[in-house]
N, C-alpha and C positions, 0 to 999 in steps of 0.2 A: 662170238658176240659183238657188235656194233653198238656204241653207246654216244649219244649225241653229247658232246661235252658243254654245250650251250643250253642245255636243256635245265628246268627250272627246278628239278631235285638231283641233278646229279653234283654233286661236290668232290673235293680230292677223295674224303671220305669213303665215299660211296663207291669210287672208281678204286679205290684200292681195297674197298671189300669186295667186290667183283673179281679184282684179279686174283684173289685168295680163292674165293669160291670155286672159279673156272681153272683151277690148279688142273692142269692138262691139255687146256683147250685154250683158244685165241682171243683176245680181248682188242677190239680195235675202237680208236676214240674219234670222232670225226668234229673237227669244227669249220670247214669249209667245204662246200660242194666239192673241192679237186680232191678232196681228201674221200669222200665216197664213193669219186671214181677210181679213184687205186685199189678201194677196199674191195668193191665188186670186182675187180679184176683178180684180186687174189682169191675171192671167195669160188669164184666159177671154175677158174685155173685148178685150184685145190680139190675143186668137187666136194663143197662142201657139205653134210646133208640135214643139214638147220640151221636156222641163221634167226639169232635173236636180235632185236631192236631195241633199246633202250632209250625213249624221249617220249614224246608224243606222238600223234597224226602225221607232222609235217617230215620226221624221222623217218617212220615207216616209209611214207610215200616217197621220199627220196632216194632210199637203201633199197626198197623191191623198185625202181624204176631202174637204177644203177644197175643192178642183178639181171633184172630181165633184159634190159639195152646188151648187157653183156655176153648174156646167155644167148640170144637170137644169133650175136654177132659170129658167135662160135658154135651155133647148133648143138650147145648143152642142155643139160638137165638141169632143171630148176631146184634149189634148195628148196623146204617147207619154210614158212616164215612165223617167228612169233615174238612176241614183246611184250616186255614189261613196261610198268605204268610208272615210267619217271618224268611226264610231259606238263603240257598244261590243258590242252583240250580233252585227246582220249577218248574221243568216240569210239573207235575200235575197240578199247578195253570193255564196255559194254558191252559188244556184242559178242566175246570170247570169254568174258568171266574174268579177266585178269583184274587183281586186286591194287589197293593202294599198299603200296609199299613204305612199311614203318619200321623206322630201328632193322633189329635183326632178322626181319619177314623178310630180306633179300634172298638171304640162302633157301629159306623155302619156298619162293616162288620161284627160282631159277630151276629146283629139282622138280617144281611140281612139271614146269614148262617142260624141262630135257627127261623126265623120266615117266610122266603120268599122264600128262594129258593127251587126249586124241588129238584129230587135226581134222578138217575137211576142207575139199574144194571151196574157190571164192572167185566170183569174177569180179573185175572191177572198173572205173572207169579211165578213158586215154583221152588225152586231150594235151595239144600240144606237145607230146612226146611224152608227157607223164603218166604215169600211171597213180592211181588215187582211188579209195574210198568213196570221194566227194568233191565237187567244187560248187560254186556260185558266183552270182553277180547281183548289184544291187546292194539289197540293206545288209545282206550279211557281209558283204566284203566291207561296205562300208562299217558297220561296226567294230572288226577287224583290225581296220585303219586308224578308227577312236581308241580302240584300246591301247594298238601299238603305242598312241601319243599319250595315254595315261602314264602308260609304265613307264614312258622317256622322261615325263615332266614328276613324277611323282618318285621316281625310283633314287633318288637324290634327295628327299628328304622324311622328314620325321614321319612320313604318312606310306614309307615304301611297305606296309606290308598290306596295304589295299589297293598297290599298284598291280596285281597278278592274280591270278584264277580269276574265280568267281565275284570276286568284290572289284577288281578293276574291269570286267565286263560289265557288271551292276554300275558304276560311276560313269564308263565311255558311253553307253546305252541312255542312262537317262540324262546324262550334262551334253552330250553332243552329238548322238544319233539322231534320238526321237525329237529334240527341237528342230535339228535342221530338216528331218523329214516334215515336220508341220508346215516350212515353208515350200519346201523345193517340189517342183513338179516333178510328175512320175516319167522315166523314159521310155519310149516308145520300140518295141520288141517284137519280131518276126522271128516264127520259128517253125522249120520248114523241116518234115520227115526226111532222113538223107540216110535211112537204114529198111530192115523190115517193117512189116506190120506195125505199127502203133496204135495204141489203143489209150481213151480217155475213161479215168478213172473217177467214178460217181461215190454215192453215201456207202461207206462198210467195205470199199474194196471193190465195188459194184462194177461191171463195163456198161459204159455206156456209149450209146448209139454206133454206127459202121465204125469198122476197123481204119484209120487213116493209113493209106498208103505212099510210098515213097514218091516225092514231089512234091506231097500235099501240103497246105499250111495247116501247121497244128494249133498253134495261135499266133492273132495278131491283134496288140493293141496295145495298151499301159501296161507296166510292171514297176512294181517296187522291188521284188526277189524274183529270181531267175537261178534255181538251183537244182543239183541232180546228184542220185547217189543210190549205191549198190546196197547200202546198209542204212538202218531204220534210223541210227543217231547223229546228232550234231554232239560236241561234247557236253560233259555235265548229266549225259542221261536226255537232252534235250532230244525227243520222238518227234524230229521234223518230215521223218519218210516214211511214212507208217504202211506204204506200201511195197517199199525197196524191194522185200524179198519174196513179194507173192510169186515171182518167175524169175529162174535165174538167168534164161535166154535175154531179160531185157532188165533197164537200171530206172528209176523214178525219176522224173521232171514234174519239179511241181513250180509253178507259176502262181504270184499275188499281188494283188494288189489292195492288200489290206491297207487301211488306216492306220496310224500311229496308236489313235486313243482305243480303238475298238483291239488292236493287238493287248494292251494293259489289259481291259477289261476281260481278255479272253484267255488270258498268258497261261493261265492252270491248263485249261483242255488242250490249247497249243502245245505247251510243253511236253504234255500227255497223248499227243498225240488224236485227241478226241475231237479237234475242231473241226466241223464241217459245215462250209457255206461257199455254195456255186456262183454265189455273185461275186466273189473273190476269192477263191481258191481254186485253180483249173491244176490238176495232178492226170500226170499220162505216163503210161508203160512204156520207151521208147529202146529201140537199139541203136540208134544216130539219129544226131539232131545238129543243124545247122542255123547260126542266129544271127541276127541282123540288130542292133540296138543305135536309137539316136535320141541324144547324145551317146557317146559313150559311159559305158558303163564300169563301177568297180569291179575287179575280179579277183576271188580268193580261188588256191587248189590246195589241198589236205588241209585249210586251216593257214596259209601263208600268203598274204598278200602278193599280188601279182600286175599292180597294173591297171590300166583300163584298156577296152576291148571294142571295139564297135562290130566285128564281124568275129565269131567262134565257130568251130563243129568240134563237138564232143560224142565219142562214141563208146561203147563195151569193149573194154580189151579184148584183143582175142585170144590170151595170153591167160587161162584162169592159174592161180596161187592155188599153195597146199598153206591153210594158215591154221596155227596152233588152235585150239578151241575146247578150253576148261568144259564147255556145253558136252562134248562128240563122248564117246563112249573110251574110257580108257586105252593108253597101246595094249598090247599086247606083247607075251614074251617076243612072240616070232617079230616081232616090229623089230627089235633090239637084235636077232644076228645078222 
């Protein structure tokens, strides 16, 4: 098991508990990207069958990227991956049914992961060599940067308990992100299909118009948000990508020009993935896309800020992974032989 030593819910007590529960197995605590690379080398060389990550979406993204990179280099088989909900965002936890871990539930959750849960193949996104469930530019990366600012500035005050998680995101959005977007012009975006046939998605997931072929422009115009995902959720159950699982050979691209006040007015519908407005939401199912932005747009991968980008290419990863999924049929006795 690989635990992010800096994750929100990873304390010395949690690490001690995990070490006790995993008697006979290996526990790795990663605090730097260099640690993740060394751990990945050990995991691939040791031919581990299952790798559990303890942290948020960022922890999962880092470890999957490093393990896949090492496996490709060696021509080795990949382990299956599972996750414990110990971080902040945990979008993947909503997809695979991982529960919040409270007190003594750590033991039960790990046993479920190792002994009961089934698994299923999953395709992820690959961008700049990083393998991740989702990435985004514009408003979502802006919120992330503002959230980090709130954590930094409230973390050492009596209001520390409001600095992270949903309260931290709410404070960041309401006091920093939305006010700045009210007075900020939109970024110009050009999205070109760089892969197989792409499709515009309309109301209720219907396909609109003809396929868009490689080299053709998918979208050209202003954007407040440009995001891609192979899973429906951002963190906290925010169903940002309602069509992400419609096709296993495509990811969902969502571009939006929605105004801040309209976003607030329709927040419940947007959160549930039910908001449909072709005047400000532009959804596509794509295999690979090349983007150009003017001016540069803030960029996030798996919930981690990555600076700004003027150009970017995002594709569906050619390497599927096997992911532990509590919604999948339980493992049979044959799986343990």
